[in-house]
N, CA and C atoms as an extended XYZ file, in Angstrom:
210
Properties=species:S:1:pos:R:3:atomname:S:1:resname:S:1:resid:I:1 pbc="F F F"
N        92.835      -17.779      136.808 N   MET     1
C        92.566      -17.398      138.181 CA  MET     1
C        93.304      -16.103      138.516 C   MET     1
N        92.638      -15.246      139.217 N   LYS     2
C        93.219      -13.967      139.585 CA  LYS     2
C        94.314      -14.158      140.633 C   LYS     2
N        95.467      -13.545      140.399 N   GLU     3
C        96.575      -13.644      141.344 CA  GLU     3
C        96.302      -12.798      142.576 C   GLU     3
N        96.654      -13.333      143.710 N   THR     4
C        96.499      -12.561      144.937 CA  THR     4
C        97.617      -11.530      145.029 C   THR     4
N        97.412      -10.542      145.850 N   VAL     5
C        98.416       -9.501      146.034 CA  VAL     5
C        99.700      -10.092      146.625 C   VAL     5
N        99.593      -11.139      147.443 N   LEU     6
C       100.789      -11.758      148.015 CA  LEU     6
C       101.634      -12.422      146.935 C   LEU     6
N       100.994      -13.074      145.979 N   ILE     7
C       101.730      -13.700      144.882 CA  ILE     7
C       102.354      -12.638      143.991 C   ILE     7
N       101.635      -11.573      143.708 N   LYS     8
C       102.166      -10.480      142.894 CA  LYS     8
C       103.364       -9.828      143.579 C   LYS     8
N       103.242       -9.593      144.883 N   PHE     9
C       104.348       -8.982      145.622 CA  PHE     9
C       105.557       -9.924      145.619 C   PHE     9
N       105.328      -11.203      145.820 N   GLY    10
C       106.414      -12.172      145.809 CA  GLY    10
C       107.137      -12.214      144.470 C   GLY    10
N       106.375      -12.157      143.388 N   LYS    11
C       106.982      -12.128      142.057 CA  LYS    11
C       107.806      -10.863      141.868 C   LYS    11
N       107.320       -9.761      142.401 N   ARG    12
C       108.051       -8.487      142.302 CA  ARG    12
C       109.385       -8.583      143.041 C   ARG    12
N       109.370       -9.157      144.233 N   ILE    13
C       110.605       -9.305      145.003 CA  ILE    13
C       111.571      -10.215      144.258 C   ILE    13
N       111.083      -11.330      143.727 N   ARG    14
C       111.935      -12.262      142.974 CA  ARG    14
C       112.539      -11.572      141.748 C   ARG    14
N       111.726      -10.809      141.011 N   GLU    15
C       112.224      -10.106      139.820 CA  GLU    15
C       113.327       -9.117      140.192 C   GLU    15
N       113.113       -8.355      141.253 N   LEU    16
C       114.112       -7.382      141.684 CA  LEU    16
C       115.384       -8.079      142.158 C   LEU    16
N       115.227       -9.168      142.875 N   ARG    17
C       116.386       -9.918      143.365 CA  ARG    17
C       117.200      -10.469      142.197 C   ARG    17
N       116.523      -11.079      141.252 N   LYS    18
C       117.213      -11.669      140.106 CA  LYS    18
C       117.836      -10.602      139.210 C   LYS    18
N       117.183       -9.462      139.068 N   ALA    19
C       117.728       -8.368      138.261 CA  ALA    19
C       119.050       -7.863      138.830 C   ALA    19
N       119.224       -8.048      140.127 N   ARG    20
C       120.466       -7.638      140.789 CA  ARG    20
C       121.418       -8.815      141.004 C   ARG    20
N       121.081       -9.941      140.381 N   SER    21
C       121.896      -11.164      140.466 CA  SER    21
C       122.178      -11.578      141.905 C   SER    21
N       121.146      -11.492      142.740 N   LEU    22
C       121.266      -11.884      144.140 CA  LEU    22
C       120.606      -13.235      144.359 C   LEU    22
N       121.218      -14.054      145.190 N   SER    23
C       120.573      -15.289      145.626 CA  SER    23
C       119.631      -14.938      146.774 C   SER    23
N       118.776      -15.874      147.127 N   GLN    24
C       117.914      -15.651      148.293 CA  GLN    24
C       118.764      -15.457      149.549 C   GLN    24
N       119.855      -16.190      149.642 N   GLU    25
C       120.743      -16.064      150.794 CA  GLU    25
C       121.359      -14.674      150.874 C   GLU    25
N       121.779      -14.143      149.718 N   GLN    26
C       122.367      -12.806      149.691 CA  GLN    26
C       121.333      -11.748      150.052 C   GLN    26
N       120.117      -11.889      149.531 N   LEU    27
C       119.063      -10.938      149.873 CA  LEU    27
C       118.738      -11.024      151.359 C   LEU    27
N       118.726      -12.229      151.893 N   ALA    28
C       118.477      -12.400      153.325 CA  ALA    28
C       119.539      -11.672      154.140 C   ALA    28
N       120.780      -11.785      153.717 N   GLU    29
C       121.868      -11.104      154.426 CA  GLU    29
C       121.703       -9.590      154.366 C   GLU    29
N       121.317       -9.068      153.204 N   LEU    30
C       121.146       -7.620      153.041 CA  LEU    30
C       119.964       -7.073      153.848 C   LEU    30
N       118.902       -7.857      153.935 N   THR    31
C       117.697       -7.387      154.623 CA  THR    31
C       117.696       -7.702      156.111 C   THR    31
N       118.473       -8.729      156.501 N   GLY    32
C       118.432       -9.182      157.882 CA  GLY    32
C       117.333      -10.200      158.132 C   GLY    32
N       116.647      -10.634      157.072 N   PHE    33
C       115.607      -11.645      157.190 CA  PHE    33
C       116.219      -13.029      156.992 C   PHE    33
N       115.529      -14.041      157.442 N   HIS    34
C       115.986      -15.414      157.244 CA  HIS    34
C       115.755      -15.816      155.792 C   HIS    34
N       116.635      -16.655      155.268 N   ARG    35
C       116.531      -17.139      153.885 CA  ARG    35
C       115.178      -17.802      153.626 C   ARG    35
N       114.676      -18.552      154.599 N   ASN    36
C       113.375      -19.214      154.433 CA  ASN    36
C       112.247      -18.197      154.295 C   ASN    36
N       112.343      -17.094      155.025 N   TYR    37
C       111.336      -16.034      154.950 CA  TYR    37
C       111.322      -15.428      153.546 C   TYR    37
N       112.496      -15.208      152.970 N   ILE    38
C       112.579      -14.661      151.610 CA  ILE    38
C       111.861      -15.606      150.635 C   ILE    38
N       112.124      -16.893      150.738 N   GLY    39
C       111.471      -17.869      149.870 CA  GLY    39
C       109.968      -17.868      150.038 C   GLY    39
N       109.513      -17.780      151.275 N   MET    40
C       108.067      -17.770      151.536 CA  MET    40
C       107.417      -16.512      150.977 C   MET    40
N       108.100      -15.390      151.069 N   ILE    41
C       107.588      -14.137      150.477 CA  ILE    41
C       107.480      -14.311      148.964 C   ILE    41
N       108.545      -14.819      148.346 N   GLU    42
C       108.562      -14.959      146.891 CA  GLU    42
C       107.488      -15.922      146.383 C   GLU    42
N       107.115      -16.887      147.184 N   ARG    43
C       106.062      -17.835      146.788 CA  ARG    43
C       104.664      -17.364      147.182 C   ARG    43
N       104.561      -16.208      147.823 N   GLY    44
C       103.263      -15.681      148.232 CA  GLY    44
C       102.674      -16.389      149.426 C   GLY    44
N       103.528      -17.029      150.230 N   GLU    45
C       103.064      -17.787      151.390 CA  GLU    45
C       103.043      -16.964      152.674 C   GLU    45
N       103.657      -15.816      152.663 N   ARG    46
C       103.706      -14.961      153.854 CA  ARG    46
C       103.156      -13.593      153.517 C   ARG    46
N       102.519      -12.986      154.497 N   ASN    47
C       101.994      -11.637      154.368 CA  ASN    47
C       102.936      -10.726      155.159 C   ASN    47
N       103.877      -10.068      154.467 N   PRO    48
C       104.877       -9.284      155.189 CA  PRO    48
C       104.274       -8.050      155.846 C   PRO    48
N       104.818       -7.719      157.002 N   ALA    49
C       104.407       -6.500      157.696 CA  ALA    49
C       104.888       -5.290      156.906 C   ALA    49
N       104.224       -4.188      157.084 N   LEU    50
C       104.589       -2.958      156.379 CA  LEU    50
C       106.035       -2.562      156.661 C   LEU    50
N       106.495       -2.744      157.882 N   VAL    51
C       107.888       -2.397      158.191 CA  VAL    51
C       108.856       -3.292      157.419 C   VAL    51
N       108.481       -4.542      157.160 N   ASN    52
C       109.330       -5.430      156.369 CA  ASN    52
C       109.307       -5.051      154.893 C   ASN    52
N       108.170       -4.584      154.421 N   ILE    53
C       108.078       -4.104      153.045 CA  ILE    53
C       109.003       -2.905      152.867 C   ILE    53
N       109.063       -2.056      153.871 N   GLU    54
C       109.971       -0.900      153.813 CA  GLU    54
C       111.427       -1.353      153.780 C   GLU    54
N       111.770       -2.414      154.495 N   VAL    55
C       113.134       -2.953      154.452 CA  VAL    55
C       113.474       -3.403      153.032 C   VAL    55
N       112.547       -4.097      152.381 N   PHE    56
C       112.770       -4.504      150.992 CA  PHE    56
C       112.964       -3.274      150.106 C   PHE    56
N       112.127       -2.270      150.259 N   ALA    57
C       112.244       -1.051      149.452 CA  ALA    57
C       113.611       -0.407      149.652 C   ALA    57
N       114.032       -0.287      150.884 N   ASN    58
C       115.333        0.321      151.168 CA  ASN    58
C       116.473       -0.511      150.601 C   ASN    58
N       116.365       -1.810      150.711 N   THR    59
C       117.402       -2.701      150.196 CA  THR    59
C       117.546       -2.560      148.686 C   THR    59
N       116.429       -2.441      147.988 N   PHE    60
C       116.453       -2.292      146.531 CA  PHE    60
C       116.574       -0.828      146.097 C   PHE    60
N       116.728        0.068      147.070 N   GLU    61
C       116.862        1.511      146.816 CA  GLU    61
C       115.686        2.048      146.007 C   GLU    61
N       114.478        1.673      146.469 N   LEU    62
C       113.237        2.122      145.852 CA  LEU    62
C       112.368        2.787      146.913 C   LEU    62
N       111.458        3.640      146.471 N   SER    63
C       110.444        4.144      147.384 CA  SER    63
C       109.410        3.043      147.576 C   SER    63
N       108.600        3.176      148.597 N   LEU    64
C       107.540        2.191      148.812 CA  LEU    64
C       106.622        2.101      147.597 C   LEU    64
N       106.275        3.248      147.028 N   SER    65
C       105.365        3.218      145.878 CA  SER    65
C       106.027        2.552      144.666 C   SER    65
N       107.332        2.741      144.461 N   GLU    66
C       108.021        2.073      143.367 CA  GLU    66
C       108.056        0.564      143.583 C   GLU    66
N       108.289        0.154      144.809 N   LEU    67
C       108.328       -1.267      145.111 CA  LEU    67
C       106.980       -1.920      144.878 C   LEU    67
N       105.906       -1.210      145.214 N   LEU    68
C       104.576       -1.779      145.165 CA  LEU    68
C       103.903       -1.675      143.796 C   LEU    68
N       104.659       -1.325      142.775 N   ILE    69
C       104.101       -1.363      141.428 CA  ILE    69
C       104.020       -2.816      141.015 C   ILE    69
N       102.823       -3.367      141.118 N   LEU    70
C       102.624       -4.789      140.881 CA  LEU    70
C       101.959       -4.970      139.542 C   LEU    70
C-alpha cells in the first residue's frame, strides 16, 4: 500500500528526532508543541500546519526543503 504524505512526514520527524537522541518530550519542549501532538505527527495522525512544519525545520536546523525530503 502506498504511504500517505502524513505517514512519510511522521517517519521523517521520528528519524530526525532519534538521530539527535531526543525523546518525544524533549522535542516537544524544543518546539513548544505538546508531547501528544509530536506522537500524533510521528504516527501520521495529524496534518501539521505549514507554520508548524517550519518550527520543526528550525528546531532541526534544516531548511523547509531539507525537512521535506521524504
